[in-house]
VEXDREN-2710 file (C-alpha; in Angstrom, 1 decimal):
% VEXDREN-2710
k/r/px/py/pz
1/UNK/0.0/0.0/0.0
2/UNK/1.1/3.5/-0.7
3/UNK/2.7/5.3/2.2
4/UNK/1.5/8.8/2.9
5/UNK/2.7/11.4/5.4
6/UNK/0.8/11.8/8.6
7/UNK/-0.7/15.0/7.3
8/UNK/-1.9/13.5/4.0
9/UNK/-3.3/10.4/5.8
10/UNK/-5.4/12.7/7.9
11/UNK/-6.5/14.7/4.9
12/UNK/-7.5/11.4/3.2
13/UNK/-9.6/10.4/6.3
14/UNK/-11.7/13.5/5.9
15/UNK/-12.7/12.8/2.3
16/UNK/-16.2/11.3/1.8
17/UNK/-16.9/8.4/-0.6
18/UNK/-19.1/8.7/-3.7
19/UNK/-17.7/12.0/-4.7
20/UNK/-16.1/13.7/-7.7
21/UNK/-12.9/15.3/-6.5
22/UNK/-10.3/17.9/-7.7
23/UNK/-7.0/17.6/-5.9
24/UNK/-5.6/21.2/-6.3
25/UNK/-1.8/21.5/-6.3
26/UNK/-1.6/17.7/-6.4
27/UNK/2.2/17.6/-6.6
28/UNK/3.1/14.0/-7.3
29/UNK/-0.6/12.9/-7.1
30/UNK/0.2/10.5/-4.2
31/UNK/-2.9/11.6/-2.3
32/UNK/-5.1/11.2/-5.4
33/UNK/-3.7/7.7/-5.9
34/UNK/-4.3/6.8/-2.3
35/UNK/-7.9/8.0/-2.5
36/UNK/-8.6/6.1/-5.6
37/UNK/-7.3/2.9/-4.1
38/UNK/-9.1/3.3/-0.7
39/UNK/-12.5/4.8/-1.6
40/UNK/-15.2/2.6/-3.2
41/UNK/-16.8/5.1/-5.6
42/UNK/-14.8/8.2/-6.5
43/UNK/-13.8/10.2/-9.5
44/UNK/-10.6/12.2/-9.3
45/UNK/-9.0/15.1/-11.2
46/UNK/-5.4/15.9/-10.0
47/UNK/-4.4/19.4/-11.0
48/UNK/-1.3/21.6/-10.7
49/UNK/-0.3/24.9/-12.1
50/UNK/3.3/23.6/-12.8
51/UNK/4.0/21.0/-15.5
52/UNK/6.9/19.3/-13.7
53/UNK/4.9/17.9/-10.8
54/UNK/2.3/16.6/-13.3
55/UNK/5.1/14.7/-15.1
56/UNK/6.0/13.0/-11.9
57/UNK/2.3/12.4/-11.2
58/UNK/2.0/10.8/-14.6
59/UNK/4.9/8.5/-13.7
60/UNK/3.2/7.6/-10.4
61/UNK/0.0/6.7/-12.2
62/UNK/1.9/4.4/-14.4
63/UNK/3.7/2.9/-11.4
64/UNK/0.5/2.1/-9.7
65/UNK/-1.4/1.0/-12.8
66/UNK/-3.8/3.8/-12.7
67/UNK/-3.3/5.4/-16.2
68/UNK/-6.6/6.7/-17.4
69/UNK/-8.2/6.2/-14.0
70/UNK/-7.2/9.6/-12.6
71/UNK/-7.4/12.7/-14.8
72/UNK/-4.3/15.0/-14.8
73/UNK/-4.8/18.6/-15.7
74/UNK/-2.4/21.6/-15.8
75/UNK/-4.5/24.5/-14.5
76/UNK/-4.6/27.4/-12.1
77/UNK/-6.7/26.7/-9.0
78/UNK/-10.4/25.9/-9.4
79/UNK/-11.3/27.9/-12.5
80/UNK/-13.6/26.2/-15.1
81/UNK/-14.3/23.1/-13.1
82/UNK/-16.3/20.3/-14.7
83/UNK/-20.0/20.5/-13.4
84/UNK/-19.7/17.1/-11.7
85/UNK/-16.9/18.1/-9.4
86/UNK/-18.4/18.4/-5.9
87/UNK/-15.4/18.1/-3.6
88/UNK/-12.2/20.3/-3.4
89/UNK/-9.0/19.2/-1.7
90/UNK/-6.2/21.7/-1.2
91/UNK/-3.3/20.5/0.9
92/UNK/0.2/21.9/1.5
93/UNK/-0.3/25.5/0.6
94/UNK/-0.2/28.7/2.7
95/UNK/-3.5/30.0/4.0
96/UNK/-3.3/33.2/2.0
97/UNK/-2.9/31.3/-1.3
98/UNK/-5.7/28.8/-0.3
99/UNK/-8.1/31.7/0.5
100/UNK/-7.2/33.4/-2.8
101/UNK/-7.9/30.2/-4.7
102/UNK/-11.3/29.7/-3.0
103/UNK/-12.4/33.3/-3.0
104/UNK/-14.9/33.2/-5.9
105/UNK/-18.5/31.9/-5.5
106/UNK/-18.7/31.4/-9.3
107/UNK/-16.0/28.7/-9.0
108/UNK/-17.9/27.0/-6.1
109/UNK/-21.4/26.7/-7.6
110/UNK/-21.4/22.9/-7.6
111/UNK/-19.1/22.3/-4.6
112/UNK/-20.5/20.5/-1.5
113/UNK/-17.3/19.6/0.4
114/UNK/-14.0/21.4/0.9
115/UNK/-11.1/19.6/2.6
116/UNK/-8.1/21.8/3.3
117/UNK/-4.7/21.6/5.0
118/UNK/-3.1/25.0/5.2
119/UNK/0.5/25.4/6.3
120/UNK/-0.3/28.7/8.2
121/UNK/-2.9/31.6/8.5
122/UNK/-5.5/29.2/9.9
123/UNK/-7.9/32.0/11.0
124/UNK/-7.9/33.5/7.5
125/UNK/-8.9/30.2/6.0
126/UNK/-11.7/29.7/8.4
127/UNK/-13.0/33.3/7.8
128/UNK/-12.9/32.7/4.0
129/UNK/-14.9/29.5/4.2
130/UNK/-17.5/31.2/6.4
131/UNK/-17.9/34.1/4.1
132/UNK/-18.4/31.6/1.2
133/UNK/-21.3/29.9/3.2
134/UNK/-19.3/26.8/4.1
135/UNK/-19.7/25.4/7.6
136/UNK/-16.6/23.9/9.2
137/UNK/-17.7/20.5/10.5
138/UNK/-14.4/18.9/11.4
139/UNK/-10.9/20.1/12.3
140/UNK/-7.8/18.4/13.6
141/UNK/-4.2/19.5/14.1
142/UNK/-1.4/17.1/13.1
143/UNK/2.3/17.2/13.8
144/UNK/4.3/16.0/10.8
145/UNK/8.1/16.3/10.7
146/UNK/8.1/18.8/13.5
147/UNK/5.6/21.2/12.0
148/UNK/1.9/21.6/13.0
149/UNK/-0.7/21.5/10.2
150/UNK/-4.4/22.0/10.3
151/UNK/-6.7/19.7/8.4
152/UNK/-10.4/20.7/8.2
153/UNK/-13.6/19.8/6.3
154/UNK/-16.3/22.2/5.4
155/UNK/-19.7/21.6/3.8
156/UNK/-22.0/23.9/1.9
157/UNK/-24.6/25.4/4.2
158/UNK/-27.5/27.2/2.7
159/UNK/-29.1/27.8/6.1
160/UNK/-27.8/30.0/8.9
161/UNK/-24.1/29.3/9.7
162/UNK/-23.1/28.5/13.2
163/UNK/-20.7/31.2/14.5
164/UNK/-17.1/30.1/15.3
165/UNK/-14.1/31.9/16.6
166/UNK/-11.7/32.1/13.6
167/UNK/-8.7/31.8/15.9
168/UNK/-9.7/28.4/17.4
169/UNK/-12.3/27.1/14.9
170/UNK/-13.9/23.9/16.1
171/UNK/-10.7/22.3/17.5
172/UNK/-10.8/20.1/20.5
173/UNK/-9.0/21.9/23.3
174/UNK/-8.1/18.7/25.0
175/UNK/-6.2/17.1/22.2
176/UNK/-2.4/17.0/22.7
177/UNK/-1.8/18.6/19.3
178/UNK/-4.1/21.5/20.0
179/UNK/-2.6/22.0/23.5
180/UNK/0.9/21.9/22.0
181/UNK/0.1/24.3/19.2
182/UNK/-1.6/27.0/21.2
183/UNK/0.9/26.7/24.1
184/UNK/3.7/27.5/21.6
185/UNK/1.8/30.6/20.4
186/UNK/1.3/31.6/24.1
187/UNK/5.0/31.2/24.8
188/UNK/6.1/33.0/21.7
189/UNK/3.8/35.9/22.4
190/UNK/5.1/36.1/26.0
191/UNK/8.7/36.3/24.8
192/UNK/7.8/39.0/22.3
193/UNK/6.0/41.0/24.9
194/UNK/9.1/40.9/27.2
195/UNK/11.3/42.4/24.5
196/UNK/8.8/44.7/22.8
197/UNK/9.1/48.4/23.7
198/UNK/6.1/49.9/25.5
199/UNK/5.6/52.4/22.7
200/UNK/4.1/49.6/20.5
201/UNK/0.8/49.9/22.3
202/UNK/-1.4/48.3/19.6
203/UNK/0.8/45.2/19.2
204/UNK/1.2/44.8/22.9
205/UNK/-2.5/45.0/23.4
206/UNK/-3.2/42.5/20.6
207/UNK/-0.7/40.0/22.0
208/UNK/-2.0/40.3/25.5
209/UNK/-5.6/39.8/24.3
210/UNK/-4.5/36.8/22.3
211/UNK/-2.8/35.3/25.3
212/UNK/-5.8/35.8/27.4
213/UNK/-8.0/34.1/24.8
214/UNK/-5.6/31.1/24.6
215/UNK/-5.5/30.6/28.3
216/UNK/-9.3/30.7/28.6
217/UNK/-9.7/28.3/25.6
218/UNK/-7.2/25.8/27.0
219/UNK/-8.9/25.9/30.5
220/UNK/-12.4/25.5/29.2
221/UNK/-14.0/22.2/30.2
END
């Protein structure tokens, strides 16, 4: 069986069966290959803006005897998606870039599920999804090669969205990964405050407020 990183294994676990998927920024298409082999009924398009990763993806499809089973496409983001695509996966990009890719309702008209794994800027990604009427239904942090990643799933919600705090989302404050991640932010903020001149009033206020929120979040039962 194909070996995926811990992060991509978690991403794969969030993907529903019986869907038509676009794997945006597919790199070597290992996630797409894994999904095709593990899900029962799935259609997959693996896309990338760069031709070189797609060449390696093509080699991997041949290696795993999946030529013609997964569609490879060189394209930018989610523009001009086939009408049957209902699930978007974007993993391994920065939160700003992910938000930029998603930020068009015209490109999401047939999308029901969005599974994301941003490298950073988690609050921005949550805010973007919410503004696009997607409800975050599942989130988990994963530590892979010493770096903490977020993996989340959002579904289209045509009714009233449940409010979430963009800074914490729907994360479980008792998981070890969540405690580790926010404790690191807390410690980093504290170090900055100790060395930050008092004249930087706005930044000092923001960091203190953030620390207060984190402490309250981690202590909530």
